[in-house]
PyMOL Python script that loads the backbone (N, CA, C, O; Angstrom):
from pymol import cmd

cmd.read_pdbstr("""\
ATOM      1  N   MET A   1       0.689  -1.452   0.176  1.00  0.00           N
ATOM      2  CA  MET A   1      -0.045   0.118  -0.021  1.00  0.00           C
ATOM      3  C   MET A   1       0.291   0.915   0.295  1.00  0.00           C
ATOM      4  O   MET A   1       0.432   1.064   1.509  1.00  0.00           O
ATOM      5  N   GLY A   2       0.719   2.199  -0.853  1.00  0.00           N
ATOM      6  CA  GLY A   2       0.847   3.648  -0.981  1.00  0.00           C
ATOM      7  C   GLY A   2       0.781   4.620   0.337  1.00  0.00           C
ATOM      8  O   GLY A   2      -0.065   4.333   1.184  1.00  0.00           O
ATOM      9  N   LYS A   3       1.615   5.737   0.555  1.00  0.00           N
ATOM     10  CA  LYS A   3       1.717   6.103   1.437  1.00  0.00           C
ATOM     11  C   LYS A   3       0.869   6.906   0.754  1.00  0.00           C
ATOM     12  O   LYS A   3       0.718   6.819  -0.465  1.00  0.00           O
ATOM     13  N   ARG A   4       0.094   7.972   1.702  1.00  0.00           N
ATOM     14  CA  ARG A   4      -0.874   8.839   1.598  1.00  0.00           C
ATOM     15  C   ARG A   4       0.170  10.689   1.965  1.00  0.00           C
ATOM     16  O   ARG A   4       0.762  11.163   2.934  1.00  0.00           O
ATOM     17  N   LYS A   5      -0.263  11.339  -0.060  1.00  0.00           N
ATOM     18  CA  LYS A   5       0.247  12.315   0.448  1.00  0.00           C
ATOM     19  C   LYS A   5      -0.260  13.408   1.546  1.00  0.00           C
ATOM     20  O   LYS A   5      -1.323  13.055   2.055  1.00  0.00           O
ATOM     21  N   SER A   6       0.100  14.300   1.896  1.00  0.00           N
ATOM     22  CA  SER A   6      -0.407  15.664   3.258  1.00  0.00           C
ATOM     23  C   SER A   6      -0.562  16.462   1.613  1.00  0.00           C
ATOM     24  O   SER A   6      -0.069  16.500   0.486  1.00  0.00           O
ATOM     25  N   ARG A   7      -1.712  17.060   2.547  1.00  0.00           N
ATOM     26  CA  ARG A   7      -1.150  18.518   2.328  1.00  0.00           C
ATOM     27  C   ARG A   7      -0.418  19.786   1.690  1.00  0.00           C
ATOM     28  O   ARG A   7      -0.300  20.487   0.685  1.00  0.00           O
ATOM     29  N   MET A   8       0.014  19.554   3.092  1.00  0.00           N
ATOM     30  CA  MET A   8       1.861  20.642   3.092  1.00  0.00           C
ATOM     31  C   MET A   8       2.858  20.437   2.051  1.00  0.00           C
ATOM     32  O   MET A   8       3.719  21.303   1.893  1.00  0.00           O
ATOM     33  N   SER A   9       2.834  18.617   0.778  1.00  0.00           N
ATOM     34  CA  SER A   9       3.684  18.220   0.173  1.00  0.00           C
ATOM     35  C   SER A   9       2.971  18.730  -1.232  1.00  0.00           C
ATOM     36  O   SER A   9       3.749  18.936  -2.163  1.00  0.00           O
ATOM     37  N   LYS A  10       1.247  19.001  -1.519  1.00  0.00           N
ATOM     38  CA  LYS A  10       1.137  19.758  -2.864  1.00  0.00           C
ATOM     39  C   LYS A  10       1.189  21.294  -2.099  1.00  0.00           C
ATOM     40  O   LYS A  10       0.906  22.040  -3.037  1.00  0.00           O
ATOM     41  N   LEU A  11       1.340  21.913  -1.244  1.00  0.00           N
ATOM     42  CA  LEU A  11       1.323  23.373  -0.661  1.00  0.00           C
ATOM     43  C   LEU A  11       2.360  23.448  -1.437  1.00  0.00           C
ATOM     44  O   LEU A  11       2.085  24.080  -2.457  1.00  0.00           O
ATOM     45  N   ALA A  12       3.562  23.037  -1.397  1.00  0.00           N
ATOM     46  CA  ALA A  12       5.327  23.454  -1.128  1.00  0.00           C
ATOM     47  C   ALA A  12       5.493  23.521  -2.746  1.00  0.00           C
ATOM     48  O   ALA A  12       6.103  24.431  -3.307  1.00  0.00           O
ATOM     49  N   ALA A  13       4.856  22.415  -3.435  1.00  0.00           N
ATOM     50  CA  ALA A  13       5.110  21.883  -4.953  1.00  0.00           C
ATOM     51  C   ALA A  13       5.035  23.178  -5.979  1.00  0.00           C
ATOM     52  O   ALA A  13       5.644  23.274  -7.044  1.00  0.00           O
ATOM     53  N   GLN A  14       3.698  24.628  -5.112  1.00  0.00           N
ATOM     54  CA  GLN A  14       2.752  25.067  -5.936  1.00  0.00           C
ATOM     55  C   GLN A  14       4.189  26.206  -6.172  1.00  0.00           C
ATOM     56  O   GLN A  14       5.092  25.773  -5.455  1.00  0.00           O
ATOM     57  N   PRO A  15       4.511  27.082  -6.692  1.00  0.00           N
ATOM     58  CA  PRO A  15       5.381  28.090  -6.882  1.00  0.00           C
ATOM     59  C   PRO A  15       4.300  29.409  -6.508  1.00  0.00           C
ATOM     60  O   PRO A  15       3.192  29.751  -6.921  1.00  0.00           O
ATOM     61  N   ARG A  16       5.441  30.024  -5.319  1.00  0.00           N
ATOM     62  CA  ARG A  16       4.952  31.473  -4.883  1.00  0.00           C
ATOM     63  C   ARG A  16       5.232  32.159  -6.325  1.00  0.00           C
ATOM     64  O   ARG A  16       5.988  32.024  -7.287  1.00  0.00           O
ATOM     65  N   LYS A  17       3.913  33.167  -5.786  1.00  0.00           N
ATOM     66  CA  LYS A  17       3.531  34.345  -6.279  1.00  0.00           C
ATOM     67  C   LYS A  17       4.774  35.974  -6.049  1.00  0.00           C
ATOM     68  O   LYS A  17       4.277  36.744  -5.227  1.00  0.00           O
ATOM     69  N   PRO A  18       5.725  36.333  -6.444  1.00  0.00           N
ATOM     70  CA  PRO A  18       6.696  36.994  -5.974  1.00  0.00           C
ATOM     71  C   PRO A  18       5.153  39.169  -5.541  1.00  0.00           C
ATOM     72  O   PRO A  18       4.415  39.996  -6.077  1.00  0.00           O
ATOM     73  N   PRO A  19       5.501  38.916  -4.816  1.00  0.00           N
ATOM     74  CA  PRO A  19       4.892  40.444  -4.079  1.00  0.00           C
ATOM     75  C   PRO A  19       4.660  41.211  -5.134  1.00  0.00           C
ATOM     76  O   PRO A  19       5.771  41.517  -5.565  1.00  0.00           O
ATOM     77  N   LYS A  20       3.442  41.921  -6.105  1.00  0.00           N
ATOM     78  CA  LYS A  20       3.044  42.998  -5.973  1.00  0.00           C
ATOM     79  C   LYS A  20       3.531  44.081  -5.735  1.00  0.00           C
ATOM     80  O   LYS A  20       3.215  44.463  -4.609  1.00  0.00           O
ATOM     81  N   LEU A  21       4.658  45.304  -6.698  1.00  0.00           N
ATOM     82  CA  LEU A  21       5.275  46.590  -6.357  1.00  0.00           C
ATOM     83  C   LEU A  21       3.496  47.509  -6.547  1.00  0.00           C
ATOM     84  O   LEU A  21       2.415  47.270  -7.086  1.00  0.00           O
ATOM     85  N   GLU A  22       4.046  48.473  -5.824  1.00  0.00           N
ATOM     86  CA  GLU A  22       3.456  49.823  -6.305  1.00  0.00           C
ATOM     87  C   GLU A  22       3.259  50.204  -7.345  1.00  0.00           C
ATOM     88  O   GLU A  22       4.050  50.065  -8.278  1.00  0.00           O
ATOM     89  N   THR A  23       1.596  51.058  -7.446  1.00  0.00           N
ATOM     90  CA  THR A  23       2.112  51.768  -9.290  1.00  0.00           C
ATOM     91  C   THR A  23       1.555  52.964  -9.183  1.00  0.00           C
ATOM     92  O   THR A  23       1.240  53.547 -10.220  1.00  0.00           O
ATOM     93  N   ALA A  24       1.295  53.643  -7.761  1.00  0.00           N
ATOM     94  CA  ALA A  24       0.590  54.736  -8.177  1.00  0.00           C
ATOM     95  C   ALA A  24       2.028  54.681  -6.484  1.00  0.00           C
ATOM     96  O   ALA A  24       2.438  53.839  -5.684  1.00  0.00           O
ATOM     97  N   PHE A  25       2.301  56.462  -6.850  1.00  0.00           N
ATOM     98  CA  PHE A  25       2.832  56.924  -5.708  1.00  0.00           C
ATOM     99  C   PHE A  25       2.479  58.587  -4.814  1.00  0.00           C
ATOM    100  O   PHE A  25       2.132  59.646  -5.336  1.00  0.00           O
ATOM    101  N   THR A  26       2.685  58.336  -3.584  1.00  0.00           N
ATOM    102  CA  THR A  26       3.414  60.249  -3.723  1.00  0.00           C
ATOM    103  C   THR A  26       4.060  60.783  -4.273  1.00  0.00           C
ATOM    104  O   THR A  26       5.004  60.300  -4.899  1.00  0.00           O
ATOM    105  N   CYS A  27       3.760  61.961  -4.218  1.00  0.00           N
ATOM    106  CA  CYS A  27       3.858  63.031  -4.794  1.00  0.00           C
ATOM    107  C   CYS A  27       4.955  64.310  -4.157  1.00  0.00           C
ATOM    108  O   CYS A  27       4.611  65.371  -3.636  1.00  0.00           O
ATOM    109  N   PRO A  28       6.159  63.873  -4.365  1.00  0.00           N
ATOM    110  CA  PRO A  28       7.404  64.459  -3.777  1.00  0.00           C
ATOM    111  C   PRO A  28       6.908  66.147  -3.464  1.00  0.00           C
ATOM    112  O   PRO A  28       7.326  66.594  -2.396  1.00  0.00           O
ATOM    113  N   PHE A  29       6.109  67.032  -4.264  1.00  0.00           N
ATOM    114  CA  PHE A  29       6.079  68.543  -4.740  1.00  0.00           C
ATOM    115  C   PHE A  29       4.732  68.710  -3.420  1.00  0.00           C
ATOM    116  O   PHE A  29       4.919  69.262  -2.336  1.00  0.00           O
ATOM    117  N   CYS A  30       3.270  68.012  -3.922  1.00  0.00           N
ATOM    118  CA  CYS A  30       2.220  68.070  -2.920  1.00  0.00           C
ATOM    119  C   CYS A  30       2.314  67.381  -2.561  1.00  0.00           C
ATOM    120  O   CYS A  30       1.244  67.426  -1.954  1.00  0.00           O
ATOM    121  N   ASN A  31       2.739  66.454  -2.257  1.00  0.00           N
ATOM    122  CA  ASN A  31       2.130  65.332  -1.066  1.00  0.00           C
ATOM    123  C   ASN A  31       1.084  64.978  -1.658  1.00  0.00           C
ATOM    124  O   ASN A  31       0.541  66.036  -1.341  1.00  0.00           O
ATOM    125  N   HIS A  32      -0.075  64.217  -2.499  1.00  0.00           N
ATOM    126  CA  HIS A  32      -0.708  63.819  -2.454  1.00  0.00           C
ATOM    127  C   HIS A  32      -0.406  62.297  -3.259  1.00  0.00           C
ATOM    128  O   HIS A  32       0.204  61.886  -4.246  1.00  0.00           O
ATOM    129  N   PRO A  33      -1.117  61.856  -2.327  1.00  0.00           N
ATOM    130  CA  PRO A  33      -1.473  60.049  -2.303  1.00  0.00           C
ATOM    131  C   PRO A  33      -1.602  59.365  -3.636  1.00  0.00           C
ATOM    132  O   PRO A  33      -2.738  59.349  -4.110  1.00  0.00           O
ATOM    133  N   GLY A  34      -0.595  58.772  -4.354  1.00  0.00           N
ATOM    134  CA  GLY A  34      -1.432  57.978  -5.375  1.00  0.00           C
ATOM    135  C   GLY A  34      -1.993  58.625  -6.439  1.00  0.00           C
ATOM    136  O   GLY A  34      -2.947  58.314  -7.152  1.00  0.00           O
ATOM    137  N   ALA A  35      -0.765  60.219  -6.444  1.00  0.00           N
ATOM    138  CA  ALA A  35      -1.210  60.685  -8.063  1.00  0.00           C
ATOM    139  C   ALA A  35       0.052  61.092  -8.784  1.00  0.00           C
ATOM    140  O   ALA A  35       0.167  62.107  -9.470  1.00  0.00           O
ATOM    141  N   VAL A  36       1.209  59.976  -8.499  1.00  0.00           N
ATOM    142  CA  VAL A  36       3.080  59.712  -9.872  1.00  0.00           C
ATOM    143  C   VAL A  36       1.856  58.672 -10.425  1.00  0.00           C
ATOM    144  O   VAL A  36       1.243  57.888  -9.700  1.00  0.00           O
ATOM    145  N   GLU A  37       1.597  58.901 -12.257  1.00  0.00           N
ATOM    146  CA  GLU A  37       1.674  57.309 -12.244  1.00  0.00           C
ATOM    147  C   GLU A  37       2.962  57.438 -12.721  1.00  0.00           C
ATOM    148  O   GLU A  37       3.336  58.609 -12.796  1.00  0.00           O
ATOM    149  N   CYS A  38       3.913  56.434 -13.135  1.00  0.00           N
ATOM    150  CA  CYS A  38       4.604  55.943 -14.926  1.00  0.00           C
ATOM    151  C   CYS A  38       4.795  55.561 -15.419  1.00  0.00           C
ATOM    152  O   CYS A  38       4.721  54.334 -15.486  1.00  0.00           O
ATOM    153  N   ARG A  39       5.136  56.180 -16.058  1.00  0.00           N
ATOM    154  CA  ARG A  39       4.805  55.666 -17.611  1.00  0.00           C
ATOM    155  C   ARG A  39       6.107  54.786 -17.888  1.00  0.00           C
ATOM    156  O   ARG A  39       7.172  55.384 -17.735  1.00  0.00           O
ATOM    157  N   ILE A  40       6.171  53.406 -18.288  1.00  0.00           N
ATOM    158  CA  ILE A  40       7.950  53.149 -19.356  1.00  0.00           C
ATOM    159  C   ILE A  40       7.922  52.552 -20.547  1.00  0.00           C
ATOM    160  O   ILE A  40       8.135  51.344 -20.447  1.00  0.00           O
ATOM    161  N   ASP A  41       7.716  52.983 -21.798  1.00  0.00           N
ATOM    162  CA  ASP A  41       8.077  52.424 -22.929  1.00  0.00           C
ATOM    163  C   ASP A  41       9.661  51.913 -23.163  1.00  0.00           C
ATOM    164  O   ASP A  41      10.582  52.703 -23.370  1.00  0.00           O
ATOM    165  N   LEU A  42       9.768  50.909 -23.115  1.00  0.00           N
ATOM    166  CA  LEU A  42      11.003  50.087 -23.928  1.00  0.00           C
ATOM    167  C   LEU A  42      11.858  50.349 -25.563  1.00  0.00           C
ATOM    168  O   LEU A  42      13.004  50.286 -26.006  1.00  0.00           O
ATOM    169  N   LYS A  43      10.014  50.775 -26.216  1.00  0.00           N
ATOM    170  CA  LYS A  43      10.579  51.843 -27.657  1.00  0.00           C
ATOM    171  C   LYS A  43      11.523  51.645 -28.147  1.00  0.00           C
ATOM    172  O   LYS A  43      12.099  50.959 -28.992  1.00  0.00           O
ATOM    173  N   TYR A  44      11.677  52.932 -26.955  1.00  0.00           N
ATOM    174  CA  TYR A  44      12.348  53.859 -27.045  1.00  0.00           C
ATOM    175  C   TYR A  44      13.502  54.746 -26.026  1.00  0.00           C
ATOM    176  O   TYR A  44      14.109  55.816 -25.986  1.00  0.00           O
ATOM    177  N   SER A  45      13.295  53.337 -25.186  1.00  0.00           N
ATOM    178  CA  SER A  45      14.428  53.138 -23.655  1.00  0.00           C
ATOM    179  C   SER A  45      13.828  55.104 -23.194  1.00  0.00           C
ATOM    180  O   SER A  45      14.528  56.052 -23.552  1.00  0.00           O
ATOM    181  N   ILE A  46      12.191  55.358 -22.221  1.00  0.00           N
ATOM    182  CA  ILE A  46      12.144  56.876 -22.584  1.00  0.00           C
ATOM    183  C   ILE A  46      10.788  55.602 -20.861  1.00  0.00           C
ATOM    184  O   ILE A  46       9.920  54.731 -20.917  1.00  0.00           O
ATOM    185  N   ALA A  47      11.566  56.438 -19.653  1.00  0.00           N
ATOM    186  CA  ALA A  47      10.555  56.410 -18.260  1.00  0.00           C
ATOM    187  C   ALA A  47      10.427  57.603 -17.449  1.00  0.00           C
ATOM    188  O   ALA A  47      11.426  58.158 -16.991  1.00  0.00           O
ATOM    189  N   VAL A  48       8.861  58.170 -17.180  1.00  0.00           N
ATOM    190  CA  VAL A  48       7.847  58.958 -17.822  1.00  0.00           C
ATOM    191  C   VAL A  48       7.811  58.678 -15.999  1.00  0.00           C
ATOM    192  O   VAL A  48       8.738  57.983 -15.585  1.00  0.00           O
ATOM    193  N   ALA A  49       7.115  59.028 -15.277  1.00  0.00           N
ATOM    194  CA  ALA A  49       6.290  59.751 -13.454  1.00  0.00           C
ATOM    195  C   ALA A  49       5.851  60.967 -13.235  1.00  0.00           C
ATOM    196  O   ALA A  49       6.227  61.523 -12.204  1.00  0.00           O
ATOM    197  N   SER A  50       5.278  61.412 -13.819  1.00  0.00           N
ATOM    198  CA  SER A  50       4.463  62.478 -13.873  1.00  0.00           C
ATOM    199  C   SER A  50       2.486  62.479 -12.272  1.00  0.00           C
ATOM    200  O   SER A  50       1.456  61.816 -12.396  1.00  0.00           O
ATOM    201  N   CYS A  51       2.808  63.360 -11.263  1.00  0.00           N
ATOM    202  CA  CYS A  51       2.017  64.466 -11.207  1.00  0.00           C
ATOM    203  C   CYS A  51       0.389  64.321 -11.631  1.00  0.00           C
ATOM    204  O   CYS A  51       0.290  64.755 -12.779  1.00  0.00           O
ATOM    205  N   PHE A  52      -0.913  63.873 -11.133  1.00  0.00           N
ATOM    206  CA  PHE A  52      -1.487  64.412 -11.965  1.00  0.00           C
ATOM    207  C   PHE A  52      -2.483  65.848 -11.286  1.00  0.00           C
ATOM    208  O   PHE A  52      -3.523  66.265 -11.796  1.00  0.00           O
ATOM    209  N   VAL A  53      -2.069  66.192 -10.507  1.00  0.00           N
ATOM    210  CA  VAL A  53      -2.657  67.094  -9.515  1.00  0.00           C
ATOM    211  C   VAL A  53      -1.898  68.256 -10.170  1.00  0.00           C
ATOM    212  O   VAL A  53      -2.135  69.048 -11.083  1.00  0.00           O
ATOM    213  N   CYS A  54      -0.487  67.933  -8.981  1.00  0.00           N
ATOM    214  CA  CYS A  54       0.252  69.591  -9.852  1.00  0.00           C
ATOM    215  C   CYS A  54       1.114  69.630 -11.167  1.00  0.00           C
ATOM    216  O   CYS A  54       1.607  70.704 -11.513  1.00  0.00           O
ATOM    217  N   LYS A  55       1.338  68.323 -12.019  1.00  0.00           N
ATOM    218  CA  LYS A  55       1.609  68.707 -13.152  1.00  0.00           C
ATOM    219  C   LYS A  55       2.678  68.614 -13.447  1.00  0.00           C
ATOM    220  O   LYS A  55       3.025  68.783 -14.616  1.00  0.00           O
ATOM    221  N   GLU A  56       4.012  68.149 -11.924  1.00  0.00           N
ATOM    222  CA  GLU A  56       4.610  67.813 -12.139  1.00  0.00           C
ATOM    223  C   GLU A  56       5.291  66.670 -12.638  1.00  0.00           C
ATOM    224  O   GLU A  56       4.803  65.586 -12.319  1.00  0.00           O
ATOM    225  N   ASP A  57       6.899  66.667 -13.764  1.00  0.00           N
ATOM    226  CA  ASP A  57       6.183  65.432 -14.220  1.00  0.00           C
ATOM    227  C   ASP A  57       8.321  64.559 -13.983  1.00  0.00           C
ATOM    228  O   ASP A  57       8.769  64.406 -12.847  1.00  0.00           O
ATOM    229  N   TYR A  58       8.962  64.270 -14.934  1.00  0.00           N
ATOM    230  CA  TYR A  58      10.311  63.186 -13.798  1.00  0.00           C
ATOM    231  C   TYR A  58      11.061  62.238 -15.419  1.00  0.00           C
ATOM    232  O   TYR A  58      11.345  61.042 -15.354  1.00  0.00           O
ATOM    233  N   SER A  59      11.265  63.095 -16.757  1.00  0.00           N
ATOM    234  CA  SER A  59      11.922  61.020 -17.288  1.00  0.00           C
ATOM    235  C   SER A  59      13.436  61.050 -16.775  1.00  0.00           C
ATOM    236  O   SER A  59      14.039  61.863 -16.074  1.00  0.00           O
ATOM    237  N   THR A  60      13.877  59.685 -17.478  1.00  0.00           N
ATOM    238  CA  THR A  60      14.844  59.449 -17.338  1.00  0.00           C
ATOM    239  C   THR A  60      15.046  58.120 -18.314  1.00  0.00           C
ATOM    240  O   THR A  60      14.057  57.633 -18.861  1.00  0.00           O
ATOM    241  N   THR A  61      16.540  57.480 -18.534  1.00  0.00           N
ATOM    242  CA  THR A  61      15.842  56.217 -19.510  1.00  0.00           C
ATOM    243  C   THR A  61      16.207  54.813 -19.355  1.00  0.00           C
ATOM    244  O   THR A  61      17.245  54.432 -18.813  1.00  0.00           O
ATOM    245  N   ALA A  62      15.448  54.178 -19.777  1.00  0.00           N
ATOM    246  CA  ALA A  62      14.617  52.882 -18.927  1.00  0.00           C
ATOM    247  C   ALA A  62      15.334  52.026 -19.808  1.00  0.00           C
ATOM    248  O   ALA A  62      16.059  52.404 -20.728  1.00  0.00           O
ATOM    249  N   HIS A  63      14.913  49.959 -19.226  1.00  0.00           N
ATOM    250  CA  HIS A  63      16.110  49.674 -19.145  1.00  0.00           C
ATOM    251  C   HIS A  63      14.757  48.343 -19.992  1.00  0.00           C
ATOM    252  O   HIS A  63      13.738  48.825 -20.486  1.00  0.00           O
ATOM    253  N   ALA A  64      14.990  46.678 -20.030  1.00  0.00           N
ATOM    254  CA  ALA A  64      14.276  46.063 -19.715  1.00  0.00           C
ATOM    255  C   ALA A  64      13.883  45.215 -17.909  1.00  0.00           C
ATOM    256  O   ALA A  64      13.015  44.404 -17.586  1.00  0.00           O
ATOM    257  N   LEU A  65      14.810  45.786 -17.235  1.00  0.00           N
ATOM    258  CA  LEU A  65      14.483  45.288 -16.008  1.00  0.00           C
ATOM    259  C   LEU A  65      14.135  46.520 -14.781  1.00  0.00           C
ATOM    260  O   LEU A  65      14.381  46.505 -13.575  1.00  0.00           O
ATOM    261  N   THR A  66      13.384  47.692 -15.739  1.00  0.00           N
ATOM    262  CA  THR A  66      12.772  48.644 -15.070  1.00  0.00           C
ATOM    263  C   THR A  66      11.319  48.528 -14.275  1.00  0.00           C
ATOM    264  O   THR A  66      10.448  47.850 -14.821  1.00  0.00           O
ATOM    265  N   GLU A  67      11.186  48.817 -13.698  1.00  0.00           N
ATOM    266  CA  GLU A  67      10.183  49.356 -12.744  1.00  0.00           C
ATOM    267  C   GLU A  67       9.580  49.946 -12.710  1.00  0.00           C
ATOM    268  O   GLU A  67      10.283  50.929 -12.945  1.00  0.00           O
ATOM    269  N   PRO A  68       8.169  50.498 -12.533  1.00  0.00           N
ATOM    270  CA  PRO A  68       7.610  52.311 -11.564  1.00  0.00           C
ATOM    271  C   PRO A  68       8.335  52.395 -10.969  1.00  0.00           C
ATOM    272  O   PRO A  68       9.204  53.155 -11.395  1.00  0.00           O
ATOM    273  N   ILE A  69       8.625  51.755  -9.567  1.00  0.00           N
ATOM    274  CA  ILE A  69       9.733  51.997  -8.366  1.00  0.00           C
ATOM    275  C   ILE A  69      10.742  52.312  -8.356  1.00  0.00           C
ATOM    276  O   ILE A  69      11.331  53.089  -7.604  1.00  0.00           O
ATOM    277  N   ASP A  70      11.086  51.710  -9.248  1.00  0.00           N
ATOM    278  CA  ASP A  70      12.266  52.157 -10.062  1.00  0.00           C
ATOM    279  C   ASP A  70      12.630  53.821 -10.911  1.00  0.00           C
ATOM    280  O   ASP A  70      13.587  54.526 -10.592  1.00  0.00           O
ATOM    281  N   VAL A  71      11.991  54.045 -11.605  1.00  0.00           N
ATOM    282  CA  VAL A  71      11.914  55.579 -11.881  1.00  0.00           C
ATOM    283  C   VAL A  71      11.042  56.999 -10.736  1.00  0.00           C
ATOM    284  O   VAL A  71      11.092  58.228 -10.693  1.00  0.00           O
ATOM    285  N   TYR A  72      10.410  56.043 -10.069  1.00  0.00           N
ATOM    286  CA  TYR A  72       9.409  57.330  -8.480  1.00  0.00           C
ATOM    287  C   TYR A  72      10.924  57.481  -8.076  1.00  0.00           C
ATOM    288  O   TYR A  72      11.626  58.437  -8.405  1.00  0.00           O
ATOM    289  N   ASP A  73      11.493  55.981  -7.020  1.00  0.00           N
ATOM    290  CA  ASP A  73      12.796  55.810  -6.884  1.00  0.00           C
ATOM    291  C   ASP A  73      14.153  57.501  -7.190  1.00  0.00           C
ATOM    292  O   ASP A  73      14.724  58.350  -6.505  1.00  0.00           O
ATOM    293  N   GLU A  74      14.021  57.075  -8.714  1.00  0.00           N
ATOM    294  CA  GLU A  74      15.458  57.579  -9.394  1.00  0.00           C
ATOM    295  C   GLU A  74      14.510  58.983  -9.009  1.00  0.00           C
ATOM    296  O   GLU A  74      15.250  59.575  -8.223  1.00  0.00           O
ATOM    297  N   TRP A  75      13.029  59.966  -9.188  1.00  0.00           N
ATOM    298  CA  TRP A  75      13.491  61.001  -8.899  1.00  0.00           C
ATOM    299  C   TRP A  75      13.124  61.521  -7.858  1.00  0.00           C
ATOM    300  O   TRP A  75      13.273  62.743  -7.866  1.00  0.00           O
ATOM    301  N   VAL A  76      12.624  61.031  -6.785  1.00  0.00           N
ATOM    302  CA  VAL A  76      13.515  60.963  -5.798  1.00  0.00           C
ATOM    303  C   VAL A  76      14.329  61.941  -5.222  1.00  0.00           C
ATOM    304  O   VAL A  76      14.308  63.038  -4.665  1.00  0.00           O
ATOM    305  N   ASP A  77      15.327  60.711  -5.755  1.00  0.00           N
ATOM    306  CA  ASP A  77      17.226  60.236  -5.101  1.00  0.00           C
ATOM    307  C   ASP A  77      17.031  62.226  -5.862  1.00  0.00           C
ATOM    308  O   ASP A  77      17.096  63.332  -5.324  1.00  0.00           O
ATOM    309  N   GLU A  78      16.932  62.034  -6.443  1.00  0.00           N
ATOM    310  CA  GLU A  78      17.150  63.515  -8.076  1.00  0.00           C
ATOM    311  C   GLU A  78      16.887  64.833  -7.405  1.00  0.00           C
ATOM    312  O   GLU A  78      17.523  65.886  -7.440  1.00  0.00           O
ATOM    313  N   CYS A  79      15.363  64.366  -6.551  1.00  0.00           N
ATOM    314  CA  CYS A  79      14.660  66.098  -6.053  1.00  0.00           C
ATOM    315  C   CYS A  79      15.982  66.381  -4.515  1.00  0.00           C
ATOM    316  O   CYS A  79      16.680  67.386  -4.383  1.00  0.00           O
ATOM    317  N   GLU A  80      15.964  65.386  -3.746  1.00  0.00           N
ATOM    318  CA  GLU A  80      17.128  65.062  -2.722  1.00  0.00           C
ATOM    319  C   GLU A  80      18.346  65.668  -2.729  1.00  0.00           C
ATOM    320  O   GLU A  80      19.057  66.247  -1.907  1.00  0.00           O
ATOM    321  N   LYS A  81      18.394  65.372  -3.900  1.00  0.00           N
ATOM    322  CA  LYS A  81      20.292  65.544  -4.506  1.00  0.00           C
ATOM    323  C   LYS A  81      20.470  67.374  -5.115  1.00  0.00           C
ATOM    324  O   LYS A  81      21.416  68.063  -5.496  1.00  0.00           O
ATOM    325  N   ALA A  82      18.678  67.632  -4.885  1.00  0.00           N
ATOM    326  CA  ALA A  82      19.128  69.363  -5.629  1.00  0.00           C
ATOM    327  C   ALA A  82      17.853  70.352  -4.487  1.00  0.00           C
ATOM    328  O   ALA A  82      17.016  71.200  -4.797  1.00  0.00           O
ATOM    329  N   ASN A  83      18.316  69.598  -2.795  1.00  0.00           N
ATOM    330  CA  ASN A  83      18.085  70.230  -2.295  1.00  0.00           C
ATOM    331  C   ASN A  83      18.879  70.391  -1.552  1.00  0.00           C
ATOM    332  O   ASN A  83      18.813  71.456  -0.938  1.00  0.00           O
ATOM    333  N   GLU A  84      19.765  69.655  -1.295  1.00  0.00           N
ATOM    334  CA  GLU A  84      21.722  68.902  -0.633  1.00  0.00           C
ATOM    335  C   GLU A  84      22.174  70.954  -1.077  1.00  0.00           C
ATOM    336  O   GLU A  84      22.722  71.599  -0.183  1.00  0.00           O
ATOM    337  N   ASP A  85      21.949  71.450  -2.035  1.00  0.00           N
ATOM    338  CA  ASP A  85      22.860  72.001  -3.295  1.00  0.00           C
ATOM    339  C   ASP A  85      22.168  74.146  -2.904  1.00  0.00           C
ATOM    340  O   ASP A  85      22.418  75.246  -3.397  1.00  0.00           O
ATOM    341  N   VAL A  86      21.359  73.658  -1.884  1.00  0.00           N
ATOM    342  CA  VAL A  86      20.539  74.912  -1.441  1.00  0.00           C
ATOM    343  C   VAL A  86      20.466  74.960  -0.209  1.00  0.00           C
ATOM    344  O   VAL A  86      20.148  74.072   0.582  1.00  0.00           O
ATOM    345  N   ASP A  87      21.114  77.249   0.178  1.00  0.00           N
ATOM    346  CA  ASP A  87      21.388  76.905   1.587  1.00  0.00           C
ATOM    347  C   ASP A  87      20.485  76.815   1.750  1.00  0.00           C
ATOM    348  O   ASP A  87      19.532  76.999   0.992  1.00  0.00           O
ATOM    349  N   VAL A  88      20.567  76.138   4.018  1.00  0.00           N
ATOM    350  CA  VAL A  88      19.149  76.636   4.555  1.00  0.00           C
ATOM    351  C   VAL A  88      19.834  77.777   5.887  1.00  0.00           C
ATOM    352  O   VAL A  88      20.478  77.847   6.934  1.00  0.00           O
ATOM    353  N   ARG A  89      19.325  78.281   5.171  1.00  0.00           N
ATOM    354  CA  ARG A  89      19.649  79.385   6.203  1.00  0.00           C
ATOM    355  C   ARG A  89      18.330  79.180   7.923  1.00  0.00           C
ATOM    356  O   ARG A  89      17.126  78.929   7.965  1.00  0.00           O
ATOM    357  N   VAL A  90      19.508  79.482   9.206  1.00  0.00           N
ATOM    358  CA  VAL A  90      19.298  79.694   9.766  1.00  0.00           C
ATOM    359  C   VAL A  90      18.839  80.921  11.045  1.00  0.00           C
ATOM    360  O   VAL A  90      19.570  81.649  11.716  1.00  0.00           O
ATOM    361  N   LYS A  91      17.515  80.795  11.033  1.00  0.00           N
ATOM    362  CA  LYS A  91      16.455  82.304  11.870  1.00  0.00           C
ATOM    363  C   LYS A  91      17.785  82.486  13.382  1.00  0.00           C
ATOM    364  O   LYS A  91      18.176  81.576  14.113  1.00  0.00           O
ATOM    365  N   ARG A  92      18.095  83.614  13.413  1.00  0.00           N
ATOM    366  CA  ARG A  92      18.597  84.298  15.331  1.00  0.00           C
ATOM    367  C   ARG A  92      17.599  84.490  15.718  1.00  0.00           C
ATOM    368  O   ARG A  92      16.553  84.611  15.080  1.00  0.00           O
ATOM    369  N   HIS A  93      17.765  84.545  16.788  1.00  0.00           N
ATOM    370  CA  HIS A  93      16.769  84.409  17.964  1.00  0.00           C
ATOM    371  C   HIS A  93      17.413  85.720  18.284  1.00  0.00           C
ATOM    372  O   HIS A  93      18.580  85.998  18.559  1.00  0.00           O
ATOM    373  N   ARG A  94      16.296  86.474  18.170  1.00  0.00           N
ATOM    374  CA  ARG A  94      17.204  87.748  19.427  1.00  0.00           C
ATOM    375  C   ARG A  94      15.957  87.915  20.517  1.00  0.00           C
ATOM    376  O   ARG A  94      14.797  87.503  20.521  1.00  0.00           O
ATOM    377  N   CYS A  95      16.734  88.705  21.425  1.00  0.00           N
ATOM    378  CA  CYS A  95      16.689  88.553  22.937  1.00  0.00           C
ATOM    379  C   CYS A  95      16.979  89.982  23.595  1.00  0.00           C
ATOM    380  O   CYS A  95      16.993  90.106  24.819  1.00  0.00           O
TER     381      CYS A  95
END
""", "prot")
cmd.dss("prot")
cmd.show_as("cartoon", "prot")
cmd.util.cbc("prot")
cmd.orient("prot")
């Protein structure tokens, strides 16, 4: 007589699906949640992230492995890099 297959062996044999990544993001300029949409055109190797609320956009080069989260992260990194160059003025308290 053969051994019965357990339920766990059936579950272990099924391939796991990778978690889905976000496709709508918070705008770094207007902070509106879910307002940034990323479009990737591999034919022309262009990726564009744009906010439909404040109409800001960012474009970069794309390749076969480019995902929307990569385009958004690059946009945020460029914003932070641009803000580092700005002099921060410290207000002095008068006594």
